[in-house]
N, CA, C, O and the ligand as a Tripos MOL2 file, in Angstrom:
@<TRIPOS>MOLECULE
protein
  317   315    80     0     0
PROTEIN
NO_CHARGES

@<TRIPOS>ATOM
      1 N           0.8310   -1.2030    0.0000 N.3       1 MET1
      2 CA          0.0000    0.0000    0.0000 C.3       1 MET1
      3 C           0.8700    1.2590    0.0000 C.2       1 MET1
      4 O           1.9550    1.2890    0.5800 O.2       1 MET1
      5 N           0.3730    2.2660   -0.6500 N.am      2 ASN2
      6 CA          1.1880    3.4780   -0.6700 C.3       2 ASN2
      7 C           0.9840    4.3070    0.6000 C.2       2 ASN2
      8 O           0.0900    4.0590    1.4100 O.2       2 ASN2
      9 N           1.8530    5.2920    0.7250 N.am      3 LYS3
     10 CA          1.9180    6.0950    1.9510 C.3       3 LYS3
     11 C           0.6280    6.8950    2.1830 C.2       3 LYS3
     12 O           0.1500    6.9910    3.3130 O.2       3 LYS3
     13 N           0.0670    7.4680    1.1090 N.am      4 LEU4
     14 CA         -1.1440    8.2740    1.2530 C.3       4 LEU4
     15 C          -2.3120    7.4230    1.7460 C.2       4 LEU4
     16 O          -3.0960    7.8570    2.5900 O.2       4 LEU4
     17 N          -2.4170    6.2150    1.2150 N.am      5 TYR5
     18 CA         -3.4960    5.3290    1.6320 C.3       5 TYR5
     19 C          -3.3610    4.9890    3.1160 C.2       5 TYR5
     20 O          -4.3500    4.9820    3.8490 O.2       5 TYR5
     21 N          -2.1270    4.7070    3.5540 N.am      6 GLN6
     22 CA         -1.9010    4.4190    4.9750 C.3       6 GLN6
     23 C          -2.2700    5.6250    5.8430 C.2       6 GLN6
     24 O          -2.8430    5.4720    6.9210 O.2       6 GLN6
     25 N          -1.9340    6.8310    5.3580 N.am      7 LEU7
     26 CA         -2.2480    8.0480    6.1140 C.3       7 LEU7
     27 C          -3.7590    8.2260    6.2510 C.2       7 LEU7
     28 O          -4.2590    8.5670    7.3240 O.2       7 LEU7
     29 N          -4.4800    7.9920    5.1540 N.am      8 ILE8
     30 CA         -5.9400    8.1340    5.1840 C.3       8 ILE8
     31 C          -6.5570    7.0870    6.1120 C.2       8 ILE8
     32 O          -7.4890    7.3860    6.8580 O.2       8 ILE8
     33 N          -6.0370    5.8650    6.0650 N.am      9 GLN9
     34 CA         -6.5250    4.8060    6.9560 C.3       9 GLN9
     35 C          -6.3100    5.1900    8.4230 C.2       9 GLN9
     36 O          -7.1790    4.9800    9.2700 O.2       9 GLN9
     37 N          -5.1150    5.7650    8.7040 N.am     10 GLU10
     38 CA         -4.8020    6.1570   10.0850 C.3      10 GLU10
     39 C          -5.7370    7.2700   10.5510 C.2      10 GLU10
     40 O          -6.2110    7.2570   11.6880 O.2      10 GLU10
     41 N          -6.0020    8.2440    9.6580 N.am     11 TRP11
     42 CA         -6.9040    9.3360   10.0220 C.3      11 TRP11
     43 C          -8.3160    8.8290   10.2580 C.2      11 TRP11
     44 O          -9.0440    9.3750   11.0870 O.2      11 TRP11
     45 N          -8.7070    7.7860    9.5330 N.am     12 GLY12
     46 CA        -10.0320    7.2230    9.7050 C.3      12 GLY12
     47 C         -10.2220    6.6000   11.0780 C.2      12 GLY12
     48 O         -11.3420    6.5450   11.5850 O.2      12 GLY12
     49 N          -9.1580    6.1380   11.6730 N.am     13 ARG13
     50 CA         -9.2470    5.5320   13.0070 C.3      13 ARG13
     51 C          -9.2510    6.5770   14.1230 C.2      13 ARG13
     52 O          -9.6580    6.2870   15.2480 O.2      13 ARG13
     53 N          -8.7950    7.7970   13.8070 N.am     14 ARG14
     54 CA         -8.7030    8.8130   14.8540 C.3      14 ARG14
     55 C          -9.8930    9.7670   14.7720 C.2      14 ARG14
     56 O         -10.5500    9.8860   13.7380 O.2      14 ARG14
     57 N         -10.1490   10.4410   15.8930 N.am     15 SER15
     58 CA        -11.2540   11.4020   15.8880 C.3      15 SER15
     59 C         -10.7820   12.7240   15.2920 C.2      15 SER15
     60 O          -9.5850   13.0120   15.2650 O.2      15 SER15
     61 N         -11.7250   13.5170   14.8190 N.am     16 LEU16
     62 CA        -11.3950   14.8110   14.2180 C.3      16 LEU16
     63 C         -10.7120   15.7200   15.2410 C.2      16 LEU16
     64 O          -9.7940   16.4650   14.9010 O.2      16 LEU16
     65 N         -11.1620   15.6540   16.4870 N.am     17 GLY17
     66 CA        -10.5580   16.4760   17.5380 C.3      17 GLY17
     67 C          -9.0830   16.1420   17.7430 C.2      17 GLY17
     68 O          -8.2580   17.0390   17.9230 O.2      17 GLY17
     69 N          -8.7500   14.8360   17.7140 N.am     18 ASP18
     70 CA         -7.3450   14.4270   17.8610 C.3      18 ASP18
     71 C          -6.4990   14.9510   16.7100 C.2      18 ASP18
     72 O          -5.3880   15.4440   16.9050 O.2      18 ASP18
     73 N          -7.0570   14.8310   15.4930 N.am     19 ILE19
     74 CA         -6.3060   15.2810   14.3110 C.3      19 ILE19
     75 C          -6.0780   16.7870   14.3770 C.2      19 ILE19
     76 O          -4.9720   17.2660   14.1280 O.2      19 ILE19
     77 N          -7.1400   17.5330   14.7160 N.am     20 LEU20
     78 CA         -7.0080   18.9920   14.7910 C.3      20 LEU20
     79 C          -6.0610   19.4110   15.9050 C.2      20 LEU20
     80 O          -5.2870   20.3540   15.7400 O.2      20 LEU20
     81 N          -6.1170   18.7060   17.0580 N.am     21 ALA21
     82 CA         -5.2140   19.0370   18.1610 C.3      21 ALA21
     83 C          -3.7660   18.8010   17.7550 C.2      21 ALA21
     84 O          -2.8910   19.5990   18.0890 O.2      21 ALA21
     85 N          -3.5060   17.7050   17.0320 N.am     22 GLU22
     86 CA         -2.1430   17.4130   16.5810 C.3      22 GLU22
     87 C          -1.6650   18.4610   15.5790 C.2      22 GLU22
     88 O          -0.5270   18.9250   15.6440 O.2      22 GLU22
     89 N          -2.5500   18.8250   14.6530 N.am     23 GLN23
     90 CA         -2.1730   19.8370   13.6590 C.3      23 GLN23
     91 C          -1.9420   21.1860   14.3330 C.2      23 GLN23
     92 O          -1.0270   21.9160   13.9490 O.2      23 GLN23
     93 N          -2.7560   21.5290   15.3310 N.am     24 PHE24
     94 CA         -2.5750   22.7850   16.0420 C.3      24 PHE24
     95 C          -1.2510   22.7770   16.8210 C.2      24 PHE24
     96 O          -0.5510   23.7870   16.8800 O.2      24 PHE24
     97 N          -0.9180   21.6160   17.4200 N.am     25 ARG25
     98 CA          0.3460   21.5160   18.1450 C.3      25 ARG25
     99 C           1.5240   21.7140   17.1890 C.2      25 ARG25
    100 O           2.4750   22.4250   17.5150 O.2      25 ARG25
    101 N           1.4630   21.0870   16.0110 N.am     26 ARG26
    102 CA          2.5300   21.2510   15.0150 C.3      26 ARG26
    103 C           2.6260   22.6940   14.5590 C.2      26 ARG26
    104 O           3.7290   23.2150   14.3920 O.2      26 ARG26
    105 N           1.4830   23.3550   14.3520 N.am     27 PHE27
    106 CA          1.4710   24.7600   13.9430 C.3      27 PHE27
    107 C           2.1240   25.6360   15.0100 C.2      27 PHE27
    108 O           2.8920   26.5450   14.6930 O.2      27 PHE27
    109 N           1.8100   25.3540   16.2940 N.am     28 LYS28
    110 CA          2.3920   26.1380   17.3850 C.3      28 LYS28
    111 C           3.9110   25.9860   17.4130 C.2      28 LYS28
    112 O           4.6310   26.9690   17.5870 O.2      28 LYS28
    113 N           4.4020   24.7450   17.2420 N.am     29 VAL29
    114 CA          5.8520   24.5060   17.2330 C.3      29 VAL29
    115 C           6.4890   25.2660   16.0800 C.2      29 VAL29
    116 O           7.5310   25.9010   16.2440 O.2      29 VAL29
    117 N           5.8390   25.1960   14.8770 N.am     30 TRP30
    118 CA          6.3690   25.8970   13.7060 C.3      30 TRP30
    119 C           6.3560   27.4090   13.9410 C.2      30 TRP30
    120 O           7.3150   28.0910   13.5800 O.2      30 TRP30
    121 N           5.2910   27.9430   14.5380 N.am     31 TRP31
    122 CA          5.1280   29.3840   14.7410 C.3      31 TRP31
    123 C           6.1400   29.9240   15.7430 C.2      31 TRP31
    124 O           6.6640   31.0250   15.5690 O.2      31 TRP31
    125 N           6.4180   29.1490   16.7990 N.am     32 LEU32
    126 CA          7.2780   29.6400   17.8740 C.3      32 LEU32
    127 C           8.7620   29.4090   17.6010 C.2      32 LEU32
    128 O           9.6120   29.9820   18.2820 O.2      32 LEU32
    129 N           9.0800   28.5760   16.6100 N.am     33 LYS33
    130 CA         10.4760   28.2700   16.3450 C.3      33 LYS33
    131 C          11.1370   29.4750   15.6880 C.2      33 LYS33
    132 O          10.6180   29.9980   14.7010 O.2      33 LYS33
    133 N          12.2690   29.9250   16.2160 N.am     34 THR34
    134 CA         12.9770   31.0440   15.6110 C.3      34 THR34
    135 C          13.8010   30.5340   14.4300 C.2      34 THR34
    136 O          14.4070   29.4650   14.5140 O.2      34 THR34
    137 N          13.8270   31.2790   13.3480 N.am     35 PRO35
    138 CA         14.5920   30.8240   12.1880 C.3      35 PRO35
    139 C          16.0880   30.8570   12.4840 C.2      35 PRO35
    140 O          16.5310   31.6810   13.2850 O.2      35 PRO35
    141 N          16.8690   29.9940   11.8680 N.am     36 PRO36
    142 CA         18.3150   29.9810   12.1280 C.3      36 PRO36
    143 C          18.9890   31.2260   11.5680 C.2      36 PRO36
    144 O          18.5710   31.7520   10.5370 O.2      36 PRO36
    145 N          20.0240   31.6950   12.2420 N.am     37 ASN37
    146 CA         20.7800   32.8580   11.7900 C.3      37 ASN37
    147 C          21.7690   32.4150   10.7110 C.2      37 ASN37
    148 O          22.6350   31.5850   10.9890 O.2      37 ASN37
    149 N          21.6640   32.9490    9.4760 N.am     38 PRO38
    150 CA         22.5550   32.4930    8.4130 C.3      38 PRO38
    151 C          23.9680   33.0480    8.5170 C.2      38 PRO38
    152 O          24.8780   32.5470    7.8560 O.2      38 PRO38
    153 N          24.1660   34.0910    9.3480 N.am     39 TRP39
    154 CA         25.4700   34.7410    9.4210 C.3      39 TRP39
    155 C          26.2940   34.1660   10.5650 C.2      39 TRP39
    156 O          25.7410   33.7520   11.5840 O.2      39 TRP39
    157 N          27.6310   34.1380   10.3980 N.am     40 PRO40
    158 CA         28.4940   33.7100   11.5090 C.3      40 PRO40
    159 C          28.4340   34.7250   12.6530 C.2      40 PRO40
    160 O          28.1530   35.9030   12.4340 O.2      40 PRO40
    161 N          28.7010   34.2540   13.8750 N.am     41 GLU41
    162 CA         28.5920   35.1320   15.0440 C.3      41 GLU41
    163 C          29.5400   36.3160   14.9830 C.2      41 GLU41
    164 O          29.1710   37.4270   15.3630 O.2      41 GLU41
    165 N          30.7840   36.0850   14.4990 N.am     42 GLU42
    166 CA         31.7610   37.1870   14.4680 C.3      42 GLU42
    167 C          31.3120   38.2930   13.5110 C.2      42 GLU42
    168 O          31.6210   39.4640   13.7320 O.2      42 GLU42
    169 N          30.5810   37.9290   12.4450 N.am     43 LEU43
    170 CA         30.0670   38.9400   11.5140 C.3      43 LEU43
    171 C          28.9540   39.7550   12.1770 C.2      43 LEU43
    172 O          28.9010   40.9740   12.0140 O.2      43 LEU43
    173 N          28.0750   39.0980   12.9150 N.am     44 ASP44
    174 CA         27.0180   39.8040   13.6480 C.3      44 ASP44
    175 C          27.6040   40.8030   14.6300 C.2      44 ASP44
    176 O          27.1470   41.9430   14.7220 O.2      44 ASP44
    177 N          28.6440   40.3540   15.3820 N.am     45 GLU45
    178 CA         29.2820   41.2520   16.3580 C.3      45 GLU45
    179 C          29.9510   42.4190   15.6640 C.2      45 GLU45
    180 O          29.8740   43.5470   16.1500 O.2      45 GLU45
    181 N          30.6220   42.1700   14.5130 N.am     46 ALA46
    182 CA         31.3290   43.2360   13.7930 C.3      46 ALA46
    183 C          30.3480   44.2950   13.2830 C.2      46 ALA46
    184 O          30.6620   45.4850   13.3040 O.2      46 ALA46
    185 N          29.1800   43.8820   12.8330 N.am     47 VAL47
    186 CA         28.1870   44.8360   12.3300 C.3      47 VAL47
    187 C          27.5900   45.6540   13.4740 C.2      47 VAL47
    188 O          27.2850   46.8330   13.2950 O.2      47 VAL47
    189 N          27.4220   45.0400   14.6440 N.am     48 ALA48
    190 CA         26.7630   45.7090   15.7630 C.3      48 ALA48
    191 C          27.7080   46.5960   16.5750 C.2      48 ALA48
    192 O          27.2380   47.3710   17.4070 O.2      48 ALA48
    193 N          29.0280   46.5080   16.3610 N.am     49 ARG49
    194 CA         29.9580   47.3310   17.1400 C.3      49 ARG49
    195 C          29.7670   48.8030   16.8410 C.2      49 ARG49
    196 O          29.3490   49.1740   15.7440 O.2      49 ARG49
    197 N          30.0780   49.6570   17.8360 N.am     50 ASN50
    198 CA         29.9110   51.1000   17.6550 C.3      50 ASN50
    199 C          30.9330   51.6830   16.6930 C.2      50 ASN50
    200 O          30.6510   52.6800   16.0290 O.2      50 ASN50
    201 N          32.1250   51.0770   16.6030 N.am     51 ASP51
    202 CA         33.1690   51.6410   15.7370 C.3      51 ASP51
    203 C          33.1410   51.0520   14.3270 C.2      51 ASP51
    204 O          34.0620   51.2980   13.5480 O.2      51 ASP51
    205 N          32.1230   50.2900   13.9860 N.am     52 SER52
    206 CA         32.0530   49.7280   12.6270 C.3      52 SER52
    207 C          31.6920   50.8320   11.6350 C.2      52 SER52
    208 O          30.9620   51.7640   11.9710 O.2      52 SER52
    209 N          32.2080   50.7180   10.4130 N.am     53 LYS53
    210 CA         31.9990   51.7390    9.3800 C.3      53 LYS53
    211 C          30.9360   51.2710    8.3860 C.2      53 LYS53
    212 O          30.7610   50.0770    8.1470 O.2      53 LYS53
    213 N          30.2320   52.2520    7.8170 N.am     54 MET54
    214 CA         29.2140   51.9500    6.8190 C.3      54 MET54
    215 C          29.8730   51.9240    5.4440 C.2      54 MET54
    216 O          30.6330   52.8310    5.1040 O.2      54 MET54
    217 N          29.5880   50.8900    4.6530 N.am     55 ILE55
    218 CA         30.1610   50.7850    3.3050 C.3      55 ILE55
    219 C          29.0500   50.5980    2.2870 C.2      55 ILE55
    220 O          27.9210   50.2370    2.6200 O.2      55 ILE55
    221 N          29.4050   50.8530    1.0430 N.am     56 CYS56
    222 CA         28.4620   50.6420   -0.0610 C.3      56 CYS56
    223 C          28.3070   49.1400   -0.2920 C.2      56 CYS56
    224 O          29.3110   48.4320   -0.3660 O.2      56 CYS56
    225 N          27.0770   48.6320   -0.4070 N.am     57 PRO57
    226 CA         26.9020   47.1940   -0.6140 C.3      57 PRO57
    227 C          27.3470   46.7290   -1.9970 C.2      57 PRO57
    228 O          27.4970   45.5300   -2.2340 O.2      57 PRO57
    229 N          27.5580   47.6770   -2.9080 N.am     58 ARG58
    230 CA         27.9550   47.2840   -4.2600 C.3      58 ARG58
    231 C          29.4690   47.3440   -4.4590 C.2      58 ARG58
    232 O          30.0560   46.4050   -4.9960 O.2      58 ARG58
    233 N          30.1230   48.4610   -4.0230 N.am     59 CYS59
    234 CA         31.5490   48.6190   -4.3130 C.3      59 CYS59
    235 C          32.3960   48.6550   -3.0390 C.2      59 CYS59
    236 O          33.6140   48.8020   -3.1390 O.2      59 CYS59
    237 N          31.8190   48.5300   -1.8740 N.am     60 SER60
    238 CA         32.5190   48.4840   -0.5800 C.3      60 SER60
    239 C          33.3030   49.7490   -0.2720 C.2      60 SER60
    240 O          34.2490   49.6970    0.5140 O.2      60 SER60
    241 N          32.9420   50.8850   -0.8640 N.am     61 THR61
    242 CA         33.5630   52.1630   -0.5460 C.3      61 THR61
    243 C          33.0250   52.6610    0.7900 C.2      61 THR61
    244 O          31.8300   52.5610    1.0680 O.2      61 THR61
    245 N          33.9400   53.2070    1.6280 N.am     62 LEU62
    246 CA         33.4980   53.7530    2.9080 C.3      62 LEU62
    247 C          32.5500   54.9250    2.6710 C.2      62 LEU62
    248 O          32.7710   55.7320    1.7670 O.2      62 LEU62
    249 N          31.5040   55.0190    3.4740 N.am     63 GLN63
    250 CA         30.5150   56.0800    3.3310 C.3      63 GLN63
    251 C          30.5080   56.9440    4.5780 C.2      63 GLN63
    252 O          30.8600   56.4910    5.6670 O.2      63 GLN63
    253 N          30.0960   58.2140    4.4040 N.am     64 SER64
    254 CA         29.9630   59.0820    5.5680 C.3      64 SER64
    255 C          28.6750   58.7160    6.3090 C.2      64 SER64
    256 O          27.8250   57.9940    5.7870 O.2      64 SER64
    257 N          28.5520   59.2260    7.5290 N.am     65 ASP65
    258 CA         27.3880   58.8770    8.3470 C.3      65 ASP65
    259 C          26.0790   59.3600    7.7350 C.2      65 ASP65
    260 O          25.0250   58.7600    7.9420 O.2      65 ASP65
    261 N          26.1590   60.4590    6.9750 N.am     66 ARG66
    262 CA         24.9270   61.0470    6.4510 C.3      66 ARG66
    263 C          24.6600   60.6810    5.0010 C.2      66 ARG66
    264 O          23.7600   61.2530    4.3860 O.2      66 ARG66
    265 N          25.4190   59.7410    4.4310 N.am     67 ALA67
    266 CA         25.2650   59.3960    3.0130 C.3      67 ALA67
    267 C          23.9900   58.5830    2.7870 C.2      67 ALA67
    268 O          23.6590   57.6750    3.5500 O.2      67 ALA67
    269 N          23.3010   58.9380    1.7290 N.am     68 TRP68
    270 CA         22.1200   58.1530    1.3310 C.3      68 TRP68
    271 C          22.4020   57.3780    0.0570 C.2      68 TRP68
    272 O          21.8230   56.3200   -0.1900 O.2      68 TRP68
    273 N          23.3330   57.9430   -0.7720 N.am     69 PHE69
    274 CA         23.6770   57.3010   -2.0470 C.3      69 PHE69
    275 C          25.1900   57.2430   -2.1740 C.2      69 PHE69
    276 O          25.8890   58.1400   -1.7010 O.2      69 PHE69
    277 N          25.7000   56.1990   -2.8070 N.am     70 CYS70
    278 CA         27.1340   56.0340   -2.9990 C.3      70 CYS70
    279 C          27.6400   57.0490   -4.0250 C.2      70 CYS70
    280 O          27.0520   57.1620   -5.1000 O.2      70 CYS70
    281 N          28.7230   57.7990   -3.7230 N.am     71 PRO71
    282 CA         29.2390   58.7900   -4.6780 C.3      71 PRO71
    283 C          30.0990   58.1490   -5.7660 C.2      71 PRO71
    284 O          30.4530   58.8290   -6.7290 O.2      71 PRO71
    285 N          30.4470   56.8750   -5.6490 N.am     72 MET72
    286 CA         31.3820   56.2470   -6.5800 C.3      72 MET72
    287 C          30.7320   55.8840   -7.9140 C.2      72 MET72
    288 O          31.4270   55.7300   -8.9180 O.2      72 MET72
    289 N          29.4390   55.7490   -7.9300 N.am     73 ARG73
    290 CA         28.7870   55.3710   -9.1910 C.3      73 ARG73
    291 C          27.8850   56.5090   -9.6450 C.2      73 ARG73
    292 O          27.2850   57.2040   -8.8260 O.2      73 ARG73
    293 N          27.7960   56.6890  -10.9380 N.am     74 ARG74
    294 CA         26.9250   57.7200  -11.4720 C.3      74 ARG74
    295 C          25.4730   57.3780  -11.1540 C.2      74 ARG74
    296 O          25.0240   56.2560  -11.3890 O.2      74 ARG74
    297 N          24.7600   58.3310  -10.6300 N.am     75 GLY75
    298 CA         23.3840   58.0700  -10.2230 C.3      75 GLY75
    299 C          23.3270   57.6220   -8.7900 C.2      75 GLY75
    300 O          22.3350   57.8690   -8.1040 O.2      75 GLY75
    301 N          24.3770   56.9620   -8.3160 N.am     76 GLY76
    302 CA         24.4810   56.6020   -6.9100 C.3      76 GLY76
    303 C          23.6300   55.4040   -6.5410 C.2      76 GLY76
    304 O          22.4810   55.2670   -6.9610 O.2      76 GLY76
    305 N          24.2160   54.5730   -5.7680 N.am     77 ARG77
    306 CA         23.5080   53.3870   -5.2500 C.3      77 ARG77
    307 C          23.0030   53.7420   -3.8560 C.2      77 ARG77
    308 O          23.7540   54.3290   -3.0770 O.2      77 ARG77
    309 N          21.7620   53.4110   -3.5120 N.am     78 ALA78
    310 CA         21.2270   53.6790   -2.1780 C.3      78 ALA78
    311 C          22.0260   52.8880   -1.1470 C.2      78 ALA78
    312 O          22.3310   51.7120   -1.3450 O.2      78 ALA78
    313 N          22.3570   53.5510   -0.0510 N.am     79 ILE79
    314 CA         23.1320   52.9120    1.0150 C.3      79 ILE79
    315 C          22.1820   52.2440    1.9880 C.2      79 ILE79
    316 O          22.6230   51.6430    2.9680 O.2      79 ILE79
    317 ZN         29.2500   52.0610   -4.2620 Zn       80 ZN80
@<TRIPOS>BOND
     1     1     2 1
     2     2     3 1
     3     3     4 2
     4     3     5 am
     5     5     6 1
     6     6     7 1
     7     7     8 2
     8     7     9 am
     9     9    10 1
    10    10    11 1
    11    11    12 2
    12    11    13 am
    13    13    14 1
    14    14    15 1
    15    15    16 2
    16    15    17 am
    17    17    18 1
    18    18    19 1
    19    19    20 2
    20    19    21 am
    21    21    22 1
    22    22    23 1
    23    23    24 2
    24    23    25 am
    25    25    26 1
    26    26    27 1
    27    27    28 2
    28    27    29 am
    29    29    30 1
    30    30    31 1
    31    31    32 2
    32    31    33 am
    33    33    34 1
    34    34    35 1
    35    35    36 2
    36    35    37 am
    37    37    38 1
    38    38    39 1
    39    39    40 2
    40    39    41 am
    41    41    42 1
    42    42    43 1
    43    43    44 2
    44    43    45 am
    45    45    46 1
    46    46    47 1
    47    47    48 2
    48    47    49 am
    49    49    50 1
    50    50    51 1
    51    51    52 2
    52    51    53 am
    53    53    54 1
    54    54    55 1
    55    55    56 2
    56    55    57 am
    57    57    58 1
    58    58    59 1
    59    59    60 2
    60    59    61 am
    61    61    62 1
    62    62    63 1
    63    63    64 2
    64    63    65 am
    65    65    66 1
    66    66    67 1
    67    67    68 2
    68    67    69 am
    69    69    70 1
    70    70    71 1
    71    71    72 2
    72    71    73 am
    73    73    74 1
    74    74    75 1
    75    75    76 2
    76    75    77 am
    77    77    78 1
    78    78    79 1
    79    79    80 2
    80    79    81 am
    81    81    82 1
    82    82    83 1
    83    83    84 2
    84    83    85 am
    85    85    86 1
    86    86    87 1
    87    87    88 2
    88    87    89 am
    89    89    90 1
    90    90    91 1
    91    91    92 2
    92    91    93 am
    93    93    94 1
    94    94    95 1
    95    95    96 2
    96    95    97 am
    97    97    98 1
    98    98    99 1
    99    99   100 2
   100    99   101 am
   101   101   102 1
   102   102   103 1
   103   103   104 2
   104   103   105 am
   105   105   106 1
   106   106   107 1
   107   107   108 2
   108   107   109 am
   109   109   110 1
   110   110   111 1
   111   111   112 2
   112   111   113 am
   113   113   114 1
   114   114   115 1
   115   115   116 2
   116   115   117 am
   117   117   118 1
   118   118   119 1
   119   119   120 2
   120   119   121 am
   121   121   122 1
   122   122   123 1
   123   123   124 2
   124   123   125 am
   125   125   126 1
   126   126   127 1
   127   127   128 2
   128   127   129 am
   129   129   130 1
   130   130   131 1
   131   131   132 2
   132   131   133 am
   133   133   134 1
   134   134   135 1
   135   135   136 2
   136   135   137 am
   137   137   138 1
   138   138   139 1
   139   139   140 2
   140   139   141 am
   141   141   142 1
   142   142   143 1
   143   143   144 2
   144   143   145 am
   145   145   146 1
   146   146   147 1
   147   147   148 2
   148   147   149 am
   149   149   150 1
   150   150   151 1
   151   151   152 2
   152   151   153 am
   153   153   154 1
   154   154   155 1
   155   155   156 2
   156   155   157 am
   157   157   158 1
   158   158   159 1
   159   159   160 2
   160   159   161 am
   161   161   162 1
   162   162   163 1
   163   163   164 2
   164   163   165 am
   165   165   166 1
   166   166   167 1
   167   167   168 2
   168   167   169 am
   169   169   170 1
   170   170   171 1
   171   171   172 2
   172   171   173 am
   173   173   174 1
   174   174   175 1
   175   175   176 2
   176   175   177 am
   177   177   178 1
   178   178   179 1
   179   179   180 2
   180   179   181 am
   181   181   182 1
   182   182   183 1
   183   183   184 2
   184   183   185 am
   185   185   186 1
   186   186   187 1
   187   187   188 2
   188   187   189 am
   189   189   190 1
   190   190   191 1
   191   191   192 2
   192   191   193 am
   193   193   194 1
   194   194   195 1
   195   195   196 2
   196   195   197 am
   197   197   198 1
   198   198   199 1
   199   199   200 2
   200   199   201 am
   201   201   202 1
   202   202   203 1
   203   203   204 2
   204   203   205 am
   205   205   206 1
   206   206   207 1
   207   207   208 2
   208   207   209 am
   209   209   210 1
   210   210   211 1
   211   211   212 2
   212   211   213 am
   213   213   214 1
   214   214   215 1
   215   215   216 2
   216   215   217 am
   217   217   218 1
   218   218   219 1
   219   219   220 2
   220   219   221 am
   221   221   222 1
   222   222   223 1
   223   223   224 2
   224   223   225 am
   225   225   226 1
   226   226   227 1
   227   227   228 2
   228   227   229 am
   229   229   230 1
   230   230   231 1
   231   231   232 2
   232   231   233 am
   233   233   234 1
   234   234   235 1
   235   235   236 2
   236   235   237 am
   237   237   238 1
   238   238   239 1
   239   239   240 2
   240   239   241 am
   241   241   242 1
   242   242   243 1
   243   243   244 2
   244   243   245 am
   245   245   246 1
   246   246   247 1
   247   247   248 2
   248   247   249 am
   249   249   250 1
   250   250   251 1
   251   251   252 2
   252   251   253 am
   253   253   254 1
   254   254   255 1
   255   255   256 2
   256   255   257 am
   257   257   258 1
   258   258   259 1
   259   259   260 2
   260   259   261 am
   261   261   262 1
   262   262   263 1
   263   263   264 2
   264   263   265 am
   265   265   266 1
   266   266   267 1
   267   267   268 2
   268   267   269 am
   269   269   270 1
   270   270   271 1
   271   271   272 2
   272   271   273 am
   273   273   274 1
   274   274   275 1
   275   275   276 2
   276   275   277 am
   277   277   278 1
   278   278   279 1
   279   279   280 2
   280   279   281 am
   281   281   282 1
   282   282   283 1
   283   283   284 2
   284   283   285 am
   285   285   286 1
   286   286   287 1
   287   287   288 2
   288   287   289 am
   289   289   290 1
   290   290   291 1
   291   291   292 2
   292   291   293 am
   293   293   294 1
   294   294   295 1
   295   295   296 2
   296   295   297 am
   297   297   298 1
   298   298   299 1
   299   299   300 2
   300   299   301 am
   301   301   302 1
   302   302   303 1
   303   303   304 2
   304   303   305 am
   305   305   306 1
   306   306   307 1
   307   307   308 2
   308   307   309 am
   309   309   310 1
   310   310   311 1
   311   311   312 2
   312   311   313 am
   313   313   314 1
   314   314   315 1
   315   315   316 2
@<TRIPOS>SUBSTRUCTURE
     1 MET1         2 RESIDUE 1 A MET
     2 ASN2         6 RESIDUE 1 A ASN
     3 LYS3        10 RESIDUE 1 A LYS
     4 LEU4        14 RESIDUE 1 A LEU
     5 TYR5        18 RESIDUE 1 A TYR
     6 GLN6        22 RESIDUE 1 A GLN
     7 LEU7        26 RESIDUE 1 A LEU
     8 ILE8        30 RESIDUE 1 A ILE
     9 GLN9        34 RESIDUE 1 A GLN
    10 GLU10       38 RESIDUE 1 A GLU
    11 TRP11       42 RESIDUE 1 A TRP
    12 GLY12       46 RESIDUE 1 A GLY
    13 ARG13       50 RESIDUE 1 A ARG
    14 ARG14       54 RESIDUE 1 A ARG
    15 SER15       58 RESIDUE 1 A SER
    16 LEU16       62 RESIDUE 1 A LEU
    17 GLY17       66 RESIDUE 1 A GLY
    18 ASP18       70 RESIDUE 1 A ASP
    19 ILE19       74 RESIDUE 1 A ILE
    20 LEU20       78 RESIDUE 1 A LEU
    21 ALA21       82 RESIDUE 1 A ALA
    22 GLU22       86 RESIDUE 1 A GLU
    23 GLN23       90 RESIDUE 1 A GLN
    24 PHE24       94 RESIDUE 1 A PHE
    25 ARG25       98 RESIDUE 1 A ARG
    26 ARG26      102 RESIDUE 1 A ARG
    27 PHE27      106 RESIDUE 1 A PHE
    28 LYS28      110 RESIDUE 1 A LYS
    29 VAL29      114 RESIDUE 1 A VAL
    30 TRP30      118 RESIDUE 1 A TRP
    31 TRP31      122 RESIDUE 1 A TRP
    32 LEU32      126 RESIDUE 1 A LEU
    33 LYS33      130 RESIDUE 1 A LYS
    34 THR34      134 RESIDUE 1 A THR
    35 PRO35      138 RESIDUE 1 A PRO
    36 PRO36      142 RESIDUE 1 A PRO
    37 ASN37      146 RESIDUE 1 A ASN
    38 PRO38      150 RESIDUE 1 A PRO
    39 TRP39      154 RESIDUE 1 A TRP
    40 PRO40      158 RESIDUE 1 A PRO
    41 GLU41      162 RESIDUE 1 A GLU
    42 GLU42      166 RESIDUE 1 A GLU
    43 LEU43      170 RESIDUE 1 A LEU
    44 ASP44      174 RESIDUE 1 A ASP
    45 GLU45      178 RESIDUE 1 A GLU
    46 ALA46      182 RESIDUE 1 A ALA
    47 VAL47      186 RESIDUE 1 A VAL
    48 ALA48      190 RESIDUE 1 A ALA
    49 ARG49      194 RESIDUE 1 A ARG
    50 ASN50      198 RESIDUE 1 A ASN
    51 ASP51      202 RESIDUE 1 A ASP
    52 SER52      206 RESIDUE 1 A SER
    53 LYS53      210 RESIDUE 1 A LYS
    54 MET54      214 RESIDUE 1 A MET
    55 ILE55      218 RESIDUE 1 A ILE
    56 CYS56      222 RESIDUE 1 A CYS
    57 PRO57      226 RESIDUE 1 A PRO
    58 ARG58      230 RESIDUE 1 A ARG
    59 CYS59      234 RESIDUE 1 A CYS
    60 SER60      238 RESIDUE 1 A SER
    61 THR61      242 RESIDUE 1 A THR
    62 LEU62      246 RESIDUE 1 A LEU
    63 GLN63      250 RESIDUE 1 A GLN
    64 SER64      254 RESIDUE 1 A SER
    65 ASP65      258 RESIDUE 1 A ASP
    66 ARG66      262 RESIDUE 1 A ARG
    67 ALA67      266 RESIDUE 1 A ALA
    68 TRP68      270 RESIDUE 1 A TRP
    69 PHE69      274 RESIDUE 1 A PHE
    70 CYS70      278 RESIDUE 1 A CYS
    71 PRO71      282 RESIDUE 1 A PRO
    72 MET72      286 RESIDUE 1 A MET
    73 ARG73      290 RESIDUE 1 A ARG
    74 ARG74      294 RESIDUE 1 A ARG
    75 GLY75      298 RESIDUE 1 A GLY
    76 GLY76      302 RESIDUE 1 A GLY
    77 ARG77      306 RESIDUE 1 A ARG
    78 ALA78      310 RESIDUE 1 A ALA
    79 ILE79      314 RESIDUE 1 A ILE
    80 ZN80       317 GROUP 0 **** ****
């Protein structure tokens, strides 16, 4: 028998309340789980430090504190 048929057979033996309670429990676990951080810890710390500098995401040129657009490219890239 295939997997779907076995699943349907199993659901037929259980009550609707049990199925809904299980699905709600799974939803709660999924909802409360925090997503994994894709960045290494040392990178997170380097970005959060007070002495870290702001750079252009395209050309990595250092930017001033008040820059909104990169001066290195014509038209400027938003910082
Ligand atoms: Zn740039």
